[in-house]
Every structure is written in C-alpha cells, then in structure tokens.
C-alpha positions in Angstrom: 0.0 0.2 0.0 1.7 3.3 -1.0 0.8 6.2 1.5 1.9 9.9 2.9 3.4 9.1 5.6 3.9 12.3 6.7 0.3 12.2 7.3 0.7 9.1 9.5 3.5 9.6 11.3 3.2 11.1 14.9 4.2 14.7 16.0 7.0 12.5 18.1 8.1 10.4 15.1 8.3 13.4 13.0 10.7 15.2 15.7 12.8 12.3 15.7 13.4 12.3 12.1 14.3 16.1 12.2 16.3 14.8 14.2 18.3 11.9 12.9 18.2 14.2 9.8 19.5 17.4 10.8 16.4 19.2 9.2 13.3 20.8 10.1 10.5 19.5 7.9 9.9 22.4 5.9 13.2 21.2 4.1 12.7 17.5 4.0 11.8 17.7 0.1 15.4 19.9 -0.6 17.2 16.8 1.8 20.3 15.7 0.0 19.9 12.2 1.3 16.5 11.3 -0.1 17.9 7.7 1.1 18.0 8.5 4.2 14.7 10.5 4.5 12.9 7.5 3.1 14.6 4.5 5.8 13.9 6.7 9.1 10.2 7.1 7.7 9.9 3.8 7.0 12.0 2.6 10.4 9.6 5.0 12.5 6.5 2.7 10.8 8.4 -0.3 11.5 8.8 0.5 15.4 5.6 0.6 15.4 5.1 -3.2 14.8 8.6 -4.0 16.5 9.5 -2.1 19.2 12.8 -3.7 20.1 13.9 -3.0 16.1 17.2 -0.7 16.9 17.8 2.2 13.7 21.2 -0.8 13.1 19.3 -3.6 12.6 17.0 -1.2 10.7 20.0 -0.2 8.4 20.7 -4.1 8.1 17.1 -4.9 6.0 16.5 -4.6 2.7 14.4 -2.0 1.8 11.1 -4.7 0.8 11.8 -6.2 4.8 11.4 -2.8 5.8 9.0 -1.8 4.3 7.0 -5.1 5.1 7.7 -4.5 8.9 6.4 -1.6 8.5 3.2 -2.1 6.6 3.5 0.6 4.6 5.4 2.1 1.2 5.5 5.6 0.4 7.5 7.7 -2.4 9.6 10.1 -1.3 8.8 14.1 -1.3 9.9 15.5 -4.8 11.3 19.0 -4.6 8.9 21.7 -5.7 8.9 23.2 -9.9 11.1 26.9 -9.6 7.9 29.1 -10.0 
C-alpha cells in the first residue's frame, strides 16, 4: 500500500525524523539524501510493529524487509518546480 507517511507519523516521530536528518520538516523536499529520508520514515513506522527494532538492525535490512515490517511503502517528497 502506498501512502503519505507524513499523515501517518505521530508528532513525536516527525521530531525524531528531523533530529536524525538534522533538517526541519519544511526542508525535507530539498534534503541532500532522499535515501536517509525514506529510510528513517520507514524505520519509524516499523518500530510500531517491532518496538525493540534498533536503527542499526533496520540499516541492515533490505528495502523490501523494512517495508514489510512497516506495513506501508511511500514515495519520497519531490522538489517543487521553481516558479
């Protein structure tokens, strides 16, 4: 199932994503690493299923494994078109 994770994450989880990325949420679409953004958001959702999952364990999982554990897949925010 593809979904907008921003609408499904809790505020605490969003704050954790900001901390991990070192970027405020309004700068995520311009993040230099879309892979880090996708990973940490999937990790936050996967922790709901497996609360003992560590970030180190998640980093060793395949994209498919983490997506299955998270129960959702999503697309990374795209940069807006310049006006």
